[in-house]
N, C-alpha and C positions, 0 to 999 in steps of 0.2 A: 875944888873938885870933890864930889861926893864919892865915898868908897862903896856905897851901896849901888846895886844894879837898879834899873828902872822898876817901878812898882808892879808893872804888868809883865815883867820878864818871867818866862816859864822855865823852871829848873826841871830837868827830866833825865830819862834814860831811854835807850833804844835796843831792840832785838829784832830778829827776823824769824818768821814762821819756820823757814827751812832749816834753821840752826837750833831751834828751841823746841818746837812742838812735838816732834816725833809722831807716833801714831800714824805711820805712813800707810797702813792698810786698814784703817779704822773708819767706820761710818761713811763708806763709799768713796773715800779719796782715791784718786788715780795716781799712777807714777808720774813724777816730775823730774825736771833736769837735775835737781839737787839730790835725787835719790841714787844716782849712779856715781857719786864721788866717793871712791873707796879709800879707806885709810891705808896709808903706806908708810911704814916707819922710816923707810929709806929717804923720803923727801922731807922729813921733819926739819924745820928751821932752815930749809933751803929757799933761795929766792926763785921760786918756780914761776915760769912765764905765763902759764895758763892754769886756772883752777881745775885740778883733777887731771891735768895732762892733755894729750891729744884726744880729740873726740871724733873718731870716724864713725860712720854709720854701723860698721861691723862691731866696733868696740862698745857702742851704745847698747846694741842688742845683746852682746855677751854679758855686759854688766847687769842688764835687766834679768837675765836668766841665771846669774851667778847665785849659787846657794851656799858657797863656802866663805867668800870674803865678807869683811865687816864694813858696812856703809853707815858711818856715824850720823849723817843728816837724816836718815830714816828714823832715828831714835831720839836725837836731840837730848834735852834734859827732861823729857816727858811733860813739857809745859801744857800740852793738850789736857792732861789730867791734873796737873798741879797748879794751874794758873791762879786759883783762888788763894792758896797759901803763899805763892810767890808775890802776888799783888798785895797781900797783907804786909809782907816784908818791905815792898817798895813804897807802900804808904807810910810805914814806920820810918823809912829812910827820908821821907818828906817829898817825894817826887810830885810835881805839879802837872807834869805831862808825861805821857808814855807813848813812844813810837813802836809800833809793831807792823807786821804785814799780814795780808790774807793770802793763803795758799790757793792759787788759781785752780789747781787740780782738786781741791776740796769742793769747790763750787761747780766746776765743770770737769769731771774726771778725765775726759779725753780732750776737752777744749773746744770741740766743734758741735756739742749738743745744743739743742734748742732750749730745753728746759734745764734749770739748775738743780743741783743736788740739795734737797731741803735739809738734810742732816748737816751738811757743811754750813749752810746759811744759819741754821739754828745755833751751831757752835759759836759763830762770830757774834750772833745776837747776845749770847751769854757772856762772851769775853768782853765785848764793848760795853755792855751794861755794867759789868764788874769793874772795868777800868774807871768808868764814871762814878760808880758807887764808892770807889776808893779815892775819890777826889782828884782824879787826874784827867787832863784834857787828852783825848786820844788823837794821835797823829797816825794815819793809816797809809801804808804803802800798798798799792794795788798789785805790783809785780816786783818781787825781790828775789831774783834768781830762782824762780819757782814755776817755770812754764810747764804745762802738761807735755809729757814726752811724746805723746801721739802727734802733737803739732810739729814736732821736730822730725820724727821719722816719716810721717806721711805727707807733710806739707813743706818741709824745709825751713820752718820757723818764720820769723818776721821778714825774711827775704821774699816771702810769698804774700802778696797783697791780701789774699783771703784771710790770713791770720790777723790782719788789722781788723777786719770785720768781726772775727771771733773775739778779739780783745775788747773792742768797743761794746759788743753785746754783754760781755762779762762786766765791764766798767759800769754800764747802765744798770745792771742788776744790783751791783754794790751801792751805787748812788741812790737808787730807789729804796733799797732795803735799810741802809744805815745813814742816809743823808740827813735825817732829822737829828742824829746824835753825833755825827763826825763833821767837824768844821774843816780840818786840815787834811788834805789828801796829797800824797806824792804818787804820781802815776807809775813811773819806773824808777827803780833804784839805780843811781850812778850811771846815767845815760852815756857818759863819755868814757867809761872805763873799758874801752875796746882797743885792741883785740884780746886783752887779758881775760875777759869774761864774755866773749862773743857767744859762746855756747849757752851759758846760763842766762844771759841778758837778752840775746837776740834769737837764740834757738837755731843758730847756724853751726854746722859741724865741719870738721876738717875734710878737705877733699870735695866739698860740695860744688865747687866751681873751679875753673882754671884760673880765675882772677878773684882770689878771696878778698882782696882789699875792696874791689868794686862791689862784690856781693855784700861785704860788711857795710859799706856806706849806703847801699840800697836798703838794707835792713834798717839802718839808722834813720834814713828818710821815712821809711814806713812807720818807725817808732815815733818820729815827730808828728806824723799825721794821726797816729793813734792817740797821742797826748792831746793834740788840738781838738780832735773830735770828742774826746772825753770832756774837755772844757766846754765845748758847744752843748753837749747833752746836759751837763751840770746846770747850765743856766735855766733849764726848764724843770728838771726833775729834782734838783737840790740847789736852789738859788742862793742859799746862804753859804754853800761850800766854797772853799778856796782851793784851787787846783795848782799845785806846784811841780816844778821839775827839780831834779837833783844831780849835782856834780860831785864826783870824787876829785878833790883838788889835785890836779896834776900839772900845775904850772911850775916852771923851773927857774932857777937862777943861772945866769951865764957863768961859765967856769972861770973866766977872767974878765978884765975890762977891755980886752982887745975888741975893736969894733966888730970883727967877724963873729966873735962869740956873742956879743950883745945882739946883733941883728939876727943871727941864727936862732937864738933863744926866743926873741920876739916872734919870729915866724912859727916856731914850734908851739909857743904859748897861744898864738892866735888859733891854731888848729885844735886847741883845747877849748878856747872860748867859742869856737864854732858851734858847739852843741847848744850852748845857752844863747848865743847870738840869734840863732834861728828861732828859738822859742820865746825870746823877749823882743826881738825886732821884727819877727814875722816874715823874714825872707833870708835867702842865702846871701852872705857878704861876698864882695868881689874877690877877696883873697882866697876864699874857699873855692869859688868857681874857677879861679886861675889854677889852684892846686889840682883840681879834678881834670882840667884841660891838659895841664902839663904831664899828668900821670896817666892820661888816657882813660879816666874813669867816667863812665856814662851812667847817670842816674835817671831811671824811668819815672816820670811823674805823670799823674792823671790830670786832666784839664782843670779840675776844681781845686787842685792842691794848693796853688798860690793863694786863693781866697781863704781856704781853710786855715793856713798858717797865719795869714795877715789878720784875720778876724778873731783868732783864738789864742792870744798870747797868754803865757802862764802868769799866775798871780803872785807867786813868791819863789825864791830860790832857796833850796835846801842844799847844804854843803856837808860833805864828810872830809875830815882832815886828820892825817896821822903823821906825815913826815914831808920832807922836801928833797929835791934832787937838783943836780946841776947839769948843764949841757955844754959840750965842747964841740965847736964847729969842725975840728979836725978828726974827732973820734966818733961822733954820733951822726945818725941819719934822721930823717923826718919820721921814721917809725916811732909809734907811741912809746914803746918800751925801751927805746934807745936813749940812755941817759947815764950819768955817773953819780957815784956817791960823793957827798960833800965832805972833804977831809977835815973840815973845821967842826964837824958835829960828831957826837958819840953814837955808836950803833947800839940797837937792842939785840937780843939773841937771834932775831930774825933779820938783822941788818937793816932795820928801819932807822933812819937818822932823826932823832928827836929835835924839833925846831919850833919852839913856840912863836918866834918872830915870824915864821912862815905863815902862821895862822893870821896874825895881824896883817901881813902883806896881802894874802889872797883875799881876805874879806874886804879889805880896803879897795883892792883892784876891782872886785865884782861890784861894789857899791858905786865906784866912780864910773863904771861902764853902764850900769843898768838903773841905779836908784830905785830898786825894788826891795821890799822887806825880805829879810833872810832868816834862816834858821841854821844853826850848827847841829845837824842831826846825827852825826857820828864823830866821836873823838875819844881816843883812849889808847892805852898801851898794853899790848900782849906781852905777858911775862910768865916766867916759871915761878909759880907760887909754892912756897913751902908751908904745908899745913901742919901745925904743931900746937898742942895745948888748946885745941878747939877753935883755932883762928889762924889768920895769916897776918904776919907783921909786914905790911906792904908800904913802907915809907916811900919807896920809889914811885908807887902809883900816886900817892898824895902829892909828891913833888911834881910829877908830870901834869896832873890836873891843875894844881895851883898856878903853874906858869902859863898854861894855856887859857885858863879862865881870866887871868890878869890881862892877857893879850886881847881877849874879847872885850873886856871892860875898856881897854884902851881904844878899841875900835868904836865902841858905843860913845865914848867921850868925844870922838871926832864927829859925832852927829849921825852915825850909821844906825839904821833900824835893824836890830837883831831881836827877833820875837822869842826865840827859845834856844836852849842848849840841852842836847841829849847825849849823855855819856854812853859810850859803847863799851860793853853792854853792862848794865848795872848788876846783872847776875851772870855767872859763868855759863857760856854756851859753846857749842861746837864751832871751831874756827871756820870761816868761810873759805880761806885760801888753802889751808892744809888739812882740813877735816880733823883737827886735833881737839882734845879737851885740855891738853897741857898748855896750850897757848891761851892763858886766862886774862880776862879783862875786868871781871866783876868786882863790885863791893861785897858781893855775896858769893861764898865758895860753895860749889856743888861737888859732892863726893862721888865723882865718876872719873874713870881714867880714859885713855885714848881708845880702849876697846869696849867702853861702856860698862866696865865692871866697877862696883862700889855700891854704897848704900843709897846714893841719890839724895842724902840729907843735905840741908842748907845750913851754912854757918856764916856769921857776920865777920868780915875781915876788919882790920884796924881802920881801913879807909872808909868803912861804912859810917862810923861815928863822925869822921872828919867831914864827909860830904853832907851828912845830916846837919852838921853845924853850919856849913857854908850856906845851905838852903835856908835854914832857920834865920840866919842873919842877913839874908838876901845878898850874900857875897861880901859883906863888910868884914867878916873874919879873915878873909884873904889878905887884908891889908894891916893886920895887927901884928 
């Protein structure tokens, strides 16, 4: 068995526009869903159920008008202005691919305009050209928790079929503009991570409906259609592009070997596979239709929806993986967030349970289910880094990555096609879930605190040299 990864395997890193770029009021960008996530010290390191808390229409408007609070995602790490220097460092690190996203509200500030914002398009021209010039393959996410807020307040997000049309128009503009340079496209970030991020991902807000679960699945259906129509358009305007969907792995282990726990876990896991089942099989599975019938959920579909889904299956599966959980038939419900922590695994400061074998497990299951090429587009450990002597001694990060990369190699040795691995994130950025800077992932330290104070200077952590060597040896150094 070879210790090296396949020769065409892409070593990379991933960030999101809404956590890195900043410049929220620059060059015509409009306000987005990410801009109203206020920093709150009280929720630091807590297991919060929704990113940014409850999102009522009133709270959204209050946040937009707030002049006192600090909203970290509006500022990020100023990647909008520092991307050249940051990409220099990432090229030095050895990255062969770089995943980032496009801020929808940079291109269409309100989301419903006919003509795009040329200043926003020009910025991503420069960014994508720079990624390529730095010898990295761009992987671009079209929507990464960054919907124009106007589409939420005026239309109700993706629960409204009109927003599908707005998104498809946006996607067509991107494919026409950048399709000659970008091969890999992820349409929406983590389509299954609802209701945790139903506001950021789907643009639906608290109290929007008397039946929020039904509204959520209606918005999810509309998201499926948006993805499929994007694939349909790509065939014509960017025929060499590959269009993928993305899951945040949320499959669980049974708490015990009791048959009740095993069967219950299987049913919960199927409702996670539901999202990718529709996009790779082109139709709704019987188990999902039964769940909707049993819970009284009615999804409105247009006459052509069945054809759209059947004829436009996704090209690849992108997966994010951080931790695993367990399910107990006596304690848990079918609600997505109803699960337990695994007592056999050690917690991080944010109580995420590190489980490299879980990555082997989920990738194997996805492959057995779909046999489509996959990418691991997010994987990393948020930690409290201590900056001293111009660096961070982060052996815990090295240990985390080494174990997870070995798990991926184990999957590849089973005959699974893994195209790329993108560490989240190679440079410190604002946390998605808690809007902190102190929850750090990077191989590169950014001198900013939770309130955006600091020099903004970049410093290489100990893990920088380690990952650099992993890439240089194509993974062989992991096994020495």
